[in-house]
PQR file of N, CA, C, O and H, with PARSE charges and radii, in Angstrom:
ATOM      1  N   MET A   1      82.987 132.994  64.384 -0.4000 1.5000
ATOM      2  CA  MET A   1      83.771 134.025  64.005 -0.0000 2.0000
ATOM      3  C   MET A   1      83.765 134.105  62.487  0.5500 1.7000
ATOM      4  O   MET A   1      83.754 133.485  61.423 -0.5500 1.4000
ATOM      5  N   THR A   2      83.772 134.600  62.744 -0.4000 1.5000
ATOM      6  CA  THR A   2      84.442 135.479  60.854 -0.0000 2.0000
ATOM      7  C   THR A   2      85.921 135.809  60.637  0.5500 1.7000
ATOM      8  O   THR A   2      86.219 135.941  61.824 -0.5500 1.4000
ATOM      9  H   THR A   2      83.781 135.103  63.608  0.4000 1.0000
ATOM     10  N   ILE A   3      86.938 136.013  60.049 -0.4000 1.5000
ATOM     11  CA  ILE A   3      87.904 136.652  60.071 -0.0000 2.0000
ATOM     12  C   ILE A   3      88.022 138.086  60.216  0.5500 1.7000
ATOM     13  O   ILE A   3      88.952 138.735  60.696 -0.5500 1.4000
ATOM     14  H   ILE A   3      86.697 135.906  59.084  0.4000 1.0000
ATOM     15  N   SER A   4      86.778 138.526  59.655 -0.4000 1.5000
ATOM     16  CA  SER A   4      86.034 139.978  59.649 -0.0000 2.0000
ATOM     17  C   SER A   4      86.471 140.270  61.244  0.5500 1.7000
ATOM     18  O   SER A   4      87.324 140.985  61.771 -0.5500 1.4000
ATOM     19  H   SER A   4      86.023 137.999  59.266  0.4000 1.0000
ATOM     20  N   SER A   5      85.662 139.543  61.633 -0.4000 1.5000
ATOM     21  CA  SER A   5      85.172 139.825  63.580 -0.0000 2.0000
ATOM     22  C   SER A   5      86.548 139.633  64.156  0.5500 1.7000
ATOM     23  O   SER A   5      86.971 140.491  64.930 -0.5500 1.4000
ATOM     24  H   SER A   5      84.969 138.963  61.205  0.4000 1.0000
ATOM     25  N   ASP A   6      87.218 138.683  63.881 -0.4000 1.5000
ATOM     26  CA  ASP A   6      88.366 138.312  64.713 -0.0000 2.0000
ATOM     27  C   ASP A   6      89.448 139.208  64.641  0.5500 1.7000
ATOM     28  O   ASP A   6      90.241 139.405  65.562 -0.5500 1.4000
ATOM     29  H   ASP A   6      86.874 137.986  63.253  0.4000 1.0000
ATOM     30  N   ILE A   7      89.477 139.887  63.252 -0.4000 1.5000
ATOM     31  CA  ILE A   7      90.335 140.996  63.080 -0.0000 2.0000
ATOM     32  C   ILE A   7      90.239 142.438  63.658  0.5500 1.7000
ATOM     33  O   ILE A   7      91.153 143.212  63.943 -0.5500 1.4000
ATOM     34  H   ILE A   7      88.832 139.727  62.504  0.4000 1.0000
ATOM     35  N   GLU A   8      88.361 142.658  63.796 -0.4000 1.5000
ATOM     36  CA  GLU A   8      88.342 143.722  64.459 -0.0000 2.0000
ATOM     37  C   GLU A   8      88.098 143.693  65.897  0.5500 1.7000
ATOM     38  O   GLU A   8      88.137 144.785  66.464 -0.5500 1.4000
ATOM     39  H   GLU A   8      87.618 142.029  63.564  0.4000 1.0000
ATOM     40  N   GLU A   9      87.768 142.301  66.839 -0.4000 1.5000
ATOM     41  CA  GLU A   9      88.588 142.216  68.202 -0.0000 2.0000
ATOM     42  C   GLU A   9      89.715 142.771  68.428  0.5500 1.7000
ATOM     43  O   GLU A   9      89.992 143.498  69.382 -0.5500 1.4000
ATOM     44  H   GLU A   9      87.736 141.414  66.379  0.4000 1.0000
ATOM     45  N   PHE A  10      90.644 142.326  67.242 -0.4000 1.5000
ATOM     46  CA  PHE A  10      92.137 142.066  67.811 -0.0000 2.0000
ATOM     47  C   PHE A  10      92.843 143.884  67.785  0.5500 1.7000
ATOM     48  O   PHE A  10      93.635 144.473  68.520 -0.5500 1.4000
ATOM     49  H   PHE A  10      90.419 141.735  66.468  0.4000 1.0000
ATOM     50  N   ARG A  11      92.040 144.299  66.508 -0.4000 1.5000
ATOM     51  CA  ARG A  11      92.370 145.908  67.072 -0.0000 2.0000
ATOM     52  C   ARG A  11      91.809 146.545  67.578  0.5500 1.7000
ATOM     53  O   ARG A  11      92.120 147.729  67.449 -0.5500 1.4000
ATOM     54  H   ARG A  11      91.396 143.821  65.911  0.4000 1.0000
ATOM     55  N   SER A  12      90.822 146.266  68.330 -0.4000 1.5000
ATOM     56  CA  SER A  12      89.768 147.225  69.750 -0.0000 2.0000
ATOM     57  C   SER A  12      91.214 147.058  70.813  0.5500 1.7000
ATOM     58  O   SER A  12      91.703 147.888  71.580 -0.5500 1.4000
ATOM     59  H   SER A  12      90.570 145.304  68.435  0.4000 1.0000
ATOM     60  N   MET A  13      91.617 145.726  70.519 -0.4000 1.5000
ATOM     61  CA  MET A  13      92.118 145.166  71.776 -0.0000 2.0000
ATOM     62  C   MET A  13      93.761 145.724  71.876  0.5500 1.7000
ATOM     63  O   MET A  13      94.322 145.781  72.970 -0.5500 1.4000
ATOM     64  H   MET A  13      91.220 145.051  69.897  0.4000 1.0000
ATOM     65  N   VAL A  14      94.640 146.233  70.245 -0.4000 1.5000
ATOM     66  CA  VAL A  14      95.165 146.841  70.588 -0.0000 2.0000
ATOM     67  C   VAL A  14      95.154 148.303  71.155  0.5500 1.7000
ATOM     68  O   VAL A  14      95.569 148.886  72.157 -0.5500 1.4000
ATOM     69  H   VAL A  14      94.184 146.186  69.356  0.4000 1.0000
ATOM     70  N   SER A  15      94.449 148.608  69.976 -0.4000 1.5000
ATOM     71  CA  SER A  15      93.721 150.392  70.583 -0.0000 2.0000
ATOM     72  C   SER A  15      94.191 150.469  71.868  0.5500 1.7000
ATOM     73  O   SER A  15      95.214 150.932  72.373 -0.5500 1.4000
ATOM     74  H   SER A  15      94.112 148.135  69.162  0.4000 1.0000
ATOM     75  N   ASN A  16      92.974 149.776  72.386 -0.4000 1.5000
ATOM     76  CA  ASN A  16      92.602 150.268  74.385 -0.0000 2.0000
ATOM     77  C   ASN A  16      94.599 149.644  74.454  0.5500 1.7000
ATOM     78  O   ASN A  16      95.147 150.343  75.307 -0.5500 1.4000
ATOM     79  H   ASN A  16      92.143 149.401  71.976  0.4000 1.0000
ATOM     80  N   ILE A  17      95.348 148.906  73.998 -0.4000 1.5000
ATOM     81  CA  ILE A  17      96.559 149.397  74.593 -0.0000 2.0000
ATOM     82  C   ILE A  17      97.660 150.357  74.603  0.5500 1.7000
ATOM     83  O   ILE A  17      98.592 150.728  75.317 -0.5500 1.4000
ATOM     84  H   ILE A  17      94.902 148.338  73.305  0.4000 1.0000
ATOM     85  N   VAL A  18      96.829 150.696  72.897 -0.4000 1.5000
ATOM     86  CA  VAL A  18      97.780 152.236  72.858 -0.0000 2.0000
ATOM     87  C   VAL A  18      97.071 153.270  73.649  0.5500 1.7000
ATOM     88  O   VAL A  18      97.872 154.092  74.092 -0.5500 1.4000
ATOM     89  H   VAL A  18      96.072 150.394  72.317  0.4000 1.0000
ATOM     90  N   ASP A  19      95.716 153.532  74.009 -0.4000 1.5000
ATOM     91  CA  ASP A  19      95.372 154.318  74.825 -0.0000 2.0000
ATOM     92  C   ASP A  19      96.091 154.647  76.276  0.5500 1.7000
ATOM     93  O   ASP A  19      96.586 155.627  76.833 -0.5500 1.4000
ATOM     94  H   ASP A  19      95.065 152.864  73.649  0.4000 1.0000
ATOM     95  N   ARG A  20      95.857 153.245  76.560 -0.4000 1.5000
ATOM     96  CA  ARG A  20      96.600 153.131  78.001 -0.0000 2.0000
ATOM     97  C   ARG A  20      98.199 153.423  78.240  0.5500 1.7000
ATOM     98  O   ARG A  20      98.740 153.877  79.248 -0.5500 1.4000
ATOM     99  H   ARG A  20      95.455 152.449  76.107  0.4000 1.0000
ATOM    100  N   LEU A  21      98.794 153.010  76.968 -0.4000 1.5000
ATOM    101  CA  LEU A  21     100.099 153.652  76.698 -0.0000 2.0000
ATOM    102  C   LEU A  21      99.942 154.925  76.913  0.5500 1.7000
ATOM    103  O   LEU A  21      99.989 155.462  78.020 -0.5500 1.4000
ATOM    104  H   LEU A  21      98.355 152.641  76.149  0.4000 1.0000
ATOM    105  N   GLU A  22      99.720 155.544  75.706 -0.4000 1.5000
ATOM    106  CA  GLU A  22      99.156 156.667  76.190 -0.0000 2.0000
ATOM    107  C   GLU A  22      99.123 157.862  77.533  0.5500 1.7000
ATOM    108  O   GLU A  22      99.738 158.911  77.720 -0.5500 1.4000
ATOM    109  H   GLU A  22      99.682 155.108  74.807  0.4000 1.0000
ATOM    110  N   GLU A  23      97.915 156.988  78.453 -0.4000 1.5000
ATOM    111  CA  GLU A  23      98.028 157.539  79.446 -0.0000 2.0000
ATOM    112  C   GLU A  23      98.974 157.606  80.497  0.5500 1.7000
ATOM    113  O   GLU A  23      99.166 158.546  81.269 -0.5500 1.4000
ATOM    114  H   GLU A  23      97.415 156.135  78.302  0.4000 1.0000
ATOM    115  N   ILE A  24      99.586 156.433  80.441 -0.4000 1.5000
ATOM    116  CA  ILE A  24     101.378 155.906  80.838 -0.0000 2.0000
ATOM    117  C   ILE A  24     101.695 157.261  80.754  0.5500 1.7000
ATOM    118  O   ILE A  24     101.477 158.096  81.632 -0.5500 1.4000
ATOM    119  H   ILE A  24      99.431 155.670  79.814  0.4000 1.0000
ATOM    120  N   ASN A  25     102.262 157.470  79.577 -0.4000 1.5000
ATOM    121  CA  ASN A  25     103.123 158.310  79.029 -0.0000 2.0000
ATOM    122  C   ASN A  25     102.458 159.741  79.354  0.5500 1.7000
ATOM    123  O   ASN A  25     103.280 160.371  80.020 -0.5500 1.4000
ATOM    124  H   ASN A  25     102.439 156.792  78.864  0.4000 1.0000
ATOM    125  N   SER A  26     101.526 160.347  79.187 -0.4000 1.5000
ATOM    126  CA  SER A  26     100.825 161.641  80.335 -0.0000 2.0000
ATOM    127  C   SER A  26     101.231 161.626  81.692  0.5500 1.7000
ATOM    128  O   SER A  26     101.817 162.611  82.142 -0.5500 1.4000
ATOM    129  H   SER A  26     100.858 159.835  78.646  0.4000 1.0000
ATOM    130  N   LEU A  27     101.017 160.727  82.340 -0.4000 1.5000
ATOM    131  CA  LEU A  27     101.245 160.694  83.647 -0.0000 2.0000
ATOM    132  C   LEU A  27     103.174 160.383  83.746  0.5500 1.7000
ATOM    133  O   LEU A  27     103.796 160.904  84.672 -0.5500 1.4000
ATOM    134  H   LEU A  27     100.541 159.928  81.974  0.4000 1.0000
ATOM    135  N   SER A  28     103.550 159.937  83.210 -0.4000 1.5000
ATOM    136  CA  SER A  28     105.226 159.617  83.218 -0.0000 2.0000
ATOM    137  C   SER A  28     105.672 160.913  83.259  0.5500 1.7000
ATOM    138  O   SER A  28     106.568 161.163  84.064 -0.5500 1.4000
ATOM    139  H   SER A  28     103.045 159.513  82.458  0.4000 1.0000
ATOM    140  N   ARG A  29     105.071 162.142  82.289 -0.4000 1.5000
ATOM    141  CA  ARG A  29     106.012 163.441  82.153 -0.0000 2.0000
ATOM    142  C   ARG A  29     105.286 164.109  83.246  0.5500 1.7000
ATOM    143  O   ARG A  29     105.318 165.262  82.815 -0.5500 1.4000
ATOM    144  H   ARG A  29     104.343 161.939  81.635  0.4000 1.0000
ATOM    145  N   THR A  30     104.512 164.193  84.618 -0.4000 1.5000
ATOM    146  CA  THR A  30     104.463 164.921  85.576 -0.0000 2.0000
ATOM    147  C   THR A  30     105.322 164.169  86.408  0.5500 1.7000
ATOM    148  O   THR A  30     104.740 164.166  87.492 -0.5500 1.4000
ATOM    149  H   THR A  30     104.486 163.257  84.968  0.4000 1.0000
ATOM    150  N   ILE A  31     106.499 163.453  86.540 -0.4000 1.5000
ATOM    151  CA  ILE A  31     106.942 162.634  87.467 -0.0000 2.0000
ATOM    152  C   ILE A  31     107.934 164.158  87.421  0.5500 1.7000
ATOM    153  O   ILE A  31     107.989 164.509  88.600 -0.5500 1.4000
ATOM    154  H   ILE A  31     106.972 163.456  85.659  0.4000 1.0000
ATOM    155  N   PRO A  32     108.601 165.025  86.692 -0.5600 1.5000
ATOM    156  CA  PRO A  32     109.207 165.894  87.218  0.2800 2.0000
ATOM    157  C   PRO A  32     109.083 166.865  88.571  0.5500 1.7000
ATOM    158  O   PRO A  32     109.832 167.280  89.455 -0.5500 1.4000
ATOM    159  N   GLU A  33     107.570 166.980  88.162 -0.4000 1.5000
ATOM    160  CA  GLU A  33     106.791 168.390  89.129 -0.0000 2.0000
ATOM    161  C   GLU A  33     106.306 167.360  90.332  0.5500 1.7000
ATOM    162  O   GLU A  33     105.313 167.816  90.899 -0.5500 1.4000
ATOM    163  H   GLU A  33     106.961 166.643  87.444  0.4000 1.0000
ATOM    164  N   THR A  34     106.562 166.622  90.645 -0.4000 1.5000
ATOM    165  CA  THR A  34     105.903 165.609  91.478 -0.0000 2.0000
ATOM    166  C   THR A  34     106.723 166.096  92.842  0.5500 1.7000
ATOM    167  O   THR A  34     107.907 166.433  92.854 -0.5500 1.4000
ATOM    168  H   THR A  34     107.369 166.252  90.185  0.4000 1.0000
ATOM    169  N   GLU A  35     105.917 166.062  93.878 -0.4000 1.5000
ATOM    170  CA  GLU A  35     106.518 166.312  95.017 -0.0000 2.0000
ATOM    171  C   GLU A  35     107.562 165.117  95.424  0.5500 1.7000
ATOM    172  O   GLU A  35     107.174 163.987  95.128 -0.5500 1.4000
ATOM    173  H   GLU A  35     104.956 165.789  93.868  0.4000 1.0000
ATOM    174  N   VAL A  36     108.234 165.173  95.761 -0.4000 1.5000
ATOM    175  CA  VAL A  36     109.063 163.736  96.564 -0.0000 2.0000
ATOM    176  C   VAL A  36     108.660 163.140  97.461  0.5500 1.7000
ATOM    177  O   VAL A  36     109.346 162.169  97.782 -0.5500 1.4000
ATOM    178  H   VAL A  36     108.549 166.091  96.001  0.4000 1.0000
ATOM    179  N   ASN A  37     107.413 163.410  98.268 -0.4000 1.5000
ATOM    180  CA  ASN A  37     106.668 162.638  99.251 -0.0000 2.0000
ATOM    181  C   ASN A  37     105.689 162.069  98.118  0.5500 1.7000
ATOM    182  O   ASN A  37     104.889 161.309  98.661 -0.5500 1.4000
ATOM    183  H   ASN A  37     106.856 164.198  98.008  0.4000 1.0000
ATOM    184  N   GLN A  38     105.510 162.144  97.026 -0.4000 1.5000
ATOM    185  CA  GLN A  38     104.578 162.006  96.473 -0.0000 2.0000
ATOM    186  C   GLN A  38     104.685 160.895  95.250  0.5500 1.7000
ATOM    187  O   GLN A  38     103.813 160.265  94.651 -0.5500 1.4000
ATOM    188  H   GLN A  38     106.160 162.762  96.584  0.4000 1.0000
ATOM    189  N   LEU A  39     106.284 160.927  95.124 -0.4000 1.5000
ATOM    190  CA  LEU A  39     107.080 159.991  94.122 -0.0000 2.0000
ATOM    191  C   LEU A  39     106.022 158.872  94.157  0.5500 1.7000
ATOM    192  O   LEU A  39     105.061 158.693  93.408 -0.5500 1.4000
ATOM    193  H   LEU A  39     106.993 161.439  95.610  0.4000 1.0000
ATOM    194  N   SER A  40     106.611 157.894  95.628 -0.4000 1.5000
ATOM    195  CA  SER A  40     105.834 156.125  95.647 -0.0000 2.0000
ATOM    196  C   SER A  40     104.735 155.767  95.273  0.5500 1.7000
ATOM    197  O   SER A  40     104.494 154.758  94.609 -0.5500 1.4000
ATOM    198  H   SER A  40     107.392 158.040  96.236  0.4000 1.0000
ATOM    199  N   ARG A  41     103.588 156.966  95.867 -0.4000 1.5000
ATOM    200  CA  ARG A  41     102.466 157.033  94.998 -0.0000 2.0000
ATOM    201  C   ARG A  41     102.264 156.967  93.781  0.5500 1.7000
ATOM    202  O   ARG A  41     101.494 156.077  93.422 -0.5500 1.4000
ATOM    203  H   ARG A  41     103.784 157.785  96.407  0.4000 1.0000
ATOM    204  N   LYS A  42     102.774 157.727  92.883 -0.4000 1.5000
ATOM    205  CA  LYS A  42     103.047 157.949  91.489 -0.0000 2.0000
ATOM    206  C   LYS A  42     103.821 156.627  90.776  0.5500 1.7000
ATOM    207  O   LYS A  42     103.510 155.985  89.773 -0.5500 1.4000
ATOM    208  H   LYS A  42     103.399 158.450  93.175  0.4000 1.0000
ATOM    209  N   PHE A  43     104.557 156.534  91.378 -0.4000 1.5000
ATOM    210  CA  PHE A  43     105.474 155.591  90.927 -0.0000 2.0000
ATOM    211  C   PHE A  43     104.518 154.052  90.988  0.5500 1.7000
ATOM    212  O   PHE A  43     104.372 153.359  89.982 -0.5500 1.4000
ATOM    213  H   PHE A  43     104.811 157.055  92.193  0.4000 1.0000
ATOM    214  N   SER A  44     103.961 153.712  92.263 -0.4000 1.5000
ATOM    215  CA  SER A  44     103.177 153.106  92.313 -0.0000 2.0000
ATOM    216  C   SER A  44     101.656 152.651  91.268  0.5500 1.7000
ATOM    217  O   SER A  44     101.204 151.525  91.062 -0.5500 1.4000
ATOM    218  H   SER A  44     104.081 154.276  93.080  0.4000 1.0000
ATOM    219  N   GLY A  45     101.224 153.801  90.837 -0.4000 1.5000
ATOM    220  CA  GLY A  45     100.402 153.569  90.235 -0.0000 2.0000
ATOM    221  C   GLY A  45     100.487 153.582  88.791  0.5500 1.7000
ATOM    222  O   GLY A  45      99.620 153.254  87.980 -0.5500 1.4000
ATOM    223  H   GLY A  45     101.591 154.716  91.005  0.4000 1.0000
ATOM    224  N   LEU A  46     101.753 154.043  88.575 -0.4000 1.5000
ATOM    225  CA  LEU A  46     102.265 153.786  86.995 -0.0000 2.0000
ATOM    226  C   LEU A  46     102.889 152.182  86.828  0.5500 1.7000
ATOM    227  O   LEU A  46     103.123 151.762  85.695 -0.5500 1.4000
ATOM    228  H   LEU A  46     102.456 154.309  89.234  0.4000 1.0000
ATOM    229  N   MET A  47     103.180 151.183  88.230 -0.4000 1.5000
ATOM    230  CA  MET A  47     103.673 150.313  87.870 -0.0000 2.0000
ATOM    231  C   MET A  47     102.196 149.393  87.666  0.5500 1.7000
ATOM    232  O   MET A  47     102.083 148.691  86.661 -0.5500 1.4000
ATOM    233  H   MET A  47     102.990 151.524  89.150  0.4000 1.0000
ATOM    234  N   ASP A  48     101.367 149.442  88.434 -0.4000 1.5000
ATOM    235  CA  ASP A  48      99.949 149.456  88.256 -0.0000 2.0000
ATOM    236  C   ASP A  48      99.316 149.313  86.850  0.5500 1.7000
ATOM    237  O   ASP A  48      98.514 148.445  86.507 -0.5500 1.4000
ATOM    238  H   ASP A  48     101.459 150.012  89.250  0.4000 1.0000
ATOM    239  N   ASN A  49      99.706 150.093  86.267 -0.4000 1.5000
ATOM    240  CA  ASN A  49      99.141 150.674  84.881 -0.0000 2.0000
ATOM    241  C   ASN A  49     100.020 150.014  83.640  0.5500 1.7000
ATOM    242  O   ASN A  49      99.510 149.722  82.558 -0.5500 1.4000
ATOM    243  H   ASN A  49     100.357 150.799  86.546  0.4000 1.0000
ATOM    244  N   LEU A  50     101.410 149.826  83.960 -0.4000 1.5000
ATOM    245  CA  LEU A  50     102.332 149.077  83.278 -0.0000 2.0000
ATOM    246  C   LEU A  50     101.693 147.317  83.264  0.5500 1.7000
ATOM    247  O   LEU A  50     101.380 146.652  82.277 -0.5500 1.4000
ATOM    248  H   LEU A  50     101.824 150.063  84.839  0.4000 1.0000
ATOM    249  N   ALA A  51     101.655 146.898  84.808 -0.4000 1.5000
ATOM    250  CA  ALA A  51     101.224 145.709  84.927 -0.0000 2.0000
ATOM    251  C   ALA A  51      99.709 145.036  84.126  0.5500 1.7000
ATOM    252  O   ALA A  51      99.577 143.865  83.769 -0.5500 1.4000
ATOM    253  H   ALA A  51     101.910 147.439  85.610  0.4000 1.0000
ATOM    254  N   GLU A  52      98.777 146.029  83.998 -0.4000 1.5000
ATOM    255  CA  GLU A  52      97.752 146.150  83.678 -0.0000 2.0000
ATOM    256  C   GLU A  52      98.026 145.994  82.416  0.5500 1.7000
ATOM    257  O   GLU A  52      97.469 144.997  81.955 -0.5500 1.4000
ATOM    258  H   GLU A  52      98.884 146.980  84.288  0.4000 1.0000
ATOM    259  N   VAL A  53      98.670 146.583  81.656 -0.4000 1.5000
ATOM    260  CA  VAL A  53      98.843 146.575  79.599 -0.0000 2.0000
ATOM    261  C   VAL A  53      99.821 145.418  79.479  0.5500 1.7000
ATOM    262  O   VAL A  53     100.020 145.072  78.315 -0.5500 1.4000
ATOM    263  H   VAL A  53      99.122 147.393  82.030  0.4000 1.0000
ATOM    264  N   ASP A  54     100.431 144.789  80.349 -0.4000 1.5000
ATOM    265  CA  ASP A  54     101.707 143.285  79.932 -0.0000 2.0000
ATOM    266  C   ASP A  54     100.485 142.710  80.055  0.5500 1.7000
ATOM    267  O   ASP A  54     100.210 142.122  79.009 -0.5500 1.4000
ATOM    268  H   ASP A  54     100.269 145.070  81.295  0.4000 1.0000
ATOM    269  N   ARG A  55      99.271 142.581  81.216 -0.4000 1.5000
ATOM    270  CA  ARG A  55      98.030 141.483  80.786 -0.0000 2.0000
ATOM    271  C   ARG A  55      97.230 141.377  78.942  0.5500 1.7000
ATOM    272  O   ARG A  55      96.913 140.623  78.022 -0.5500 1.4000
ATOM    273  H   ARG A  55      99.494 143.058  82.066  0.4000 1.0000
ATOM    274  N   GLN A  56      97.279 142.795  79.428 -0.4000 1.5000
ATOM    275  CA  GLN A  56      96.515 143.286  78.144 -0.0000 2.0000
ATOM    276  C   GLN A  56      96.960 142.496  76.921  0.5500 1.7000
ATOM    277  O   GLN A  56      96.349 141.815  76.097 -0.5500 1.4000
ATOM    278  H   GLN A  56      97.536 143.408  80.176  0.4000 1.0000
ATOM    279  N   LEU A  57      98.193 142.815  77.086 -0.4000 1.5000
ATOM    280  CA  LEU A  57      99.126 142.596  76.271 -0.0000 2.0000
ATOM    281  C   LEU A  57      99.368 141.301  75.495  0.5500 1.7000
ATOM    282  O   LEU A  57      99.372 141.429  74.270 -0.5500 1.4000
ATOM    283  H   LEU A  57      98.689 143.369  77.755  0.4000 1.0000
ATOM    284  N   ARG A  58      99.557 140.158  75.957 -0.4000 1.5000
ATOM    285  CA  ARG A  58      99.503 138.750  76.434 -0.0000 2.0000
ATOM    286  C   ARG A  58      98.707 138.226  75.806  0.5500 1.7000
ATOM    287  O   ARG A  58      99.020 137.523  74.845 -0.5500 1.4000
ATOM    288  H   ARG A  58      99.553 140.054  76.952  0.4000 1.0000
ATOM    289  N   SER A  59      96.955 138.505  76.328 -0.4000 1.5000
ATOM    290  CA  SER A  59      95.674 138.606  76.056 -0.0000 2.0000
ATOM    291  C   SER A  59      95.689 138.885  74.326  0.5500 1.7000
ATOM    292  O   SER A  59      95.038 138.129  73.605 -0.5500 1.4000
ATOM    293  H   SER A  59      96.701 139.076  77.108  0.4000 1.0000
ATOM    294  N   THR A  60      96.284 139.742  73.884 -0.4000 1.5000
ATOM    295  CA  THR A  60      96.417 140.277  72.710 -0.0000 2.0000
ATOM    296  C   THR A  60      97.126 139.500  71.549  0.5500 1.7000
ATOM    297  O   THR A  60      96.828 139.197  70.394 -0.5500 1.4000
ATOM    298  H   THR A  60      96.812 140.357  74.470  0.4000 1.0000
ATOM    299  N   THR A  61      98.330 139.294  72.477 -0.4000 1.5000
ATOM    300  CA  THR A  61      99.458 137.809  71.506 -0.0000 2.0000
ATOM    301  C   THR A  61      98.113 136.279  71.365  0.5500 1.7000
ATOM    302  O   THR A  61      97.771 135.438  70.534 -0.5500 1.4000
ATOM    303  H   THR A  61      98.573 139.540  73.415  0.4000 1.0000
ATOM    304  N   GLU A  62      97.778 136.684  72.713 -0.4000 1.5000
ATOM    305  CA  GLU A  62      97.262 135.034  72.442 -0.0000 2.0000
ATOM    306  C   GLU A  62      96.369 135.470  71.206  0.5500 1.7000
ATOM    307  O   GLU A  62      96.544 134.943  70.107 -0.5500 1.4000
ATOM    308  H   GLU A  62      98.055 137.367  73.388  0.4000 1.0000
ATOM    309  N   MET A  63      95.674 136.177  71.356 -0.4000 1.5000
ATOM    310  CA  MET A  63      94.350 136.380  70.239 -0.0000 2.0000
ATOM    311  C   MET A  63      94.852 136.111  68.879  0.5500 1.7000
ATOM    312  O   MET A  63      94.260 135.420  68.050 -0.5500 1.4000
ATOM    313  H   MET A  63      95.532 136.606  72.249  0.4000 1.0000
ATOM    314  N   LEU A  64      95.915 136.666  68.716 -0.4000 1.5000
ATOM    315  CA  LEU A  64      96.353 136.895  67.623 -0.0000 2.0000
ATOM    316  C   LEU A  64      97.132 135.744  66.936  0.5500 1.7000
ATOM    317  O   LEU A  64      97.409 135.618  65.743 -0.5500 1.4000
ATOM    318  H   LEU A  64      96.396 137.227  69.390  0.4000 1.0000
ATOM    319  N   GLU A  65      97.489 134.729  68.251 -0.4000 1.5000
ATOM    320  CA  GLU A  65      98.070 133.438  67.752 -0.0000 2.0000
ATOM    321  C   GLU A  65      96.811 132.741  67.156  0.5500 1.7000
ATOM    322  O   GLU A  65      96.958 132.263  66.031 -0.5500 1.4000
ATOM    323  H   GLU A  65      97.264 134.831  69.220  0.4000 1.0000
ATOM    324  N   ASP A  66      95.365 132.592  67.863 -0.4000 1.5000
ATOM    325  CA  ASP A  66      94.410 131.931  67.966 -0.0000 2.0000
ATOM    326  C   ASP A  66      93.749 132.407  66.507  0.5500 1.7000
ATOM    327  O   ASP A  66      92.833 131.680  66.122 -0.5500 1.4000
ATOM    328  H   ASP A  66      95.245 132.980  68.777  0.4000 1.0000
ATOM    329  N   ILE A  67      94.102 133.564  65.623 -0.4000 1.5000
ATOM    330  CA  ILE A  67      93.967 134.097  64.724 -0.0000 2.0000
ATOM    331  C   ILE A  67      94.421 133.169  63.792  0.5500 1.7000
ATOM    332  O   ILE A  67      93.788 132.487  62.987 -0.5500 1.4000
ATOM    333  H   ILE A  67      94.846 134.155  65.936  0.4000 1.0000
ATOM    334  N   ARG A  68      96.276 133.289  64.150 -0.4000 1.5000
ATOM    335  CA  ARG A  68      96.606 133.068  63.114 -0.0000 2.0000
ATOM    336  C   ARG A  68      96.772 131.655  62.547  0.5500 1.7000
ATOM    337  O   ARG A  68      97.000 131.320  61.384 -0.5500 1.4000
ATOM    338  H   ARG A  68      96.790 133.844  64.804  0.4000 1.0000
ATOM    339  N   SER A  69      96.538 130.623  64.061 -0.4000 1.5000
ATOM    340  CA  SER A  69      95.848 129.309  63.761 -0.0000 2.0000
ATOM    341  C   SER A  69      95.013 128.859  62.832  0.5500 1.7000
ATOM    342  O   SER A  69      95.165 127.858  62.132 -0.5500 1.4000
ATOM    343  H   SER A  69      96.353 130.895  65.005  0.4000 1.0000
ATOM    344  N   ARG A  70      93.788 129.900  62.834 -0.4000 1.5000
ATOM    345  CA  ARG A  70      92.051 129.548  62.220 -0.0000 2.0000
ATOM    346  C   ARG A  70      92.195 129.773  61.017  0.5500 1.7000
ATOM    347  O   ARG A  70      91.688 129.056  60.154 -0.5500 1.4000
ATOM    348  H   ARG A  70      93.664 130.713  63.403  0.4000 1.0000
ATOM    349  N   TRP A  71      93.049 131.007  60.718 -0.4000 1.5000
ATOM    350  CA  TRP A  71      92.970 131.439  59.482 -0.0000 2.0000
ATOM    351  C   TRP A  71      94.080 131.957  58.516  0.5500 1.7000
ATOM    352  O   TRP A  71      93.945 132.570  57.457 -0.5500 1.4000
ATOM    353  H   TRP A  71      93.461 131.590  61.418  0.4000 1.0000
ATOM    354  N   GLY A  72      95.414 131.477  59.274 -0.4000 1.5000
ATOM    355  CA  GLY A  72      96.498 131.010  57.949 -0.0000 2.0000
ATOM    356  C   GLY A  72      97.389 131.908  58.808  0.5500 1.7000
ATOM    357  O   GLY A  72      98.554 132.123  58.474 -0.5500 1.4000
ATOM    358  H   GLY A  72      95.523 130.979  60.135  0.4000 1.0000
TER
END
């Protein structure tokens, strides 16, 4: 891999995280209108999405560490 391809892959991963966070933000804005009996389901969905972002963020951080160790 070249530094350019490594950086492009890193940027793509960051973009995916940002997109996912924007989705979570949109979902969270609907909480005030959510029926009480649906809150648990909504919170569960938000937690699942946040767990996925956490996983993606850890992978992205590892990738950046690899890039830094390879390319300085």
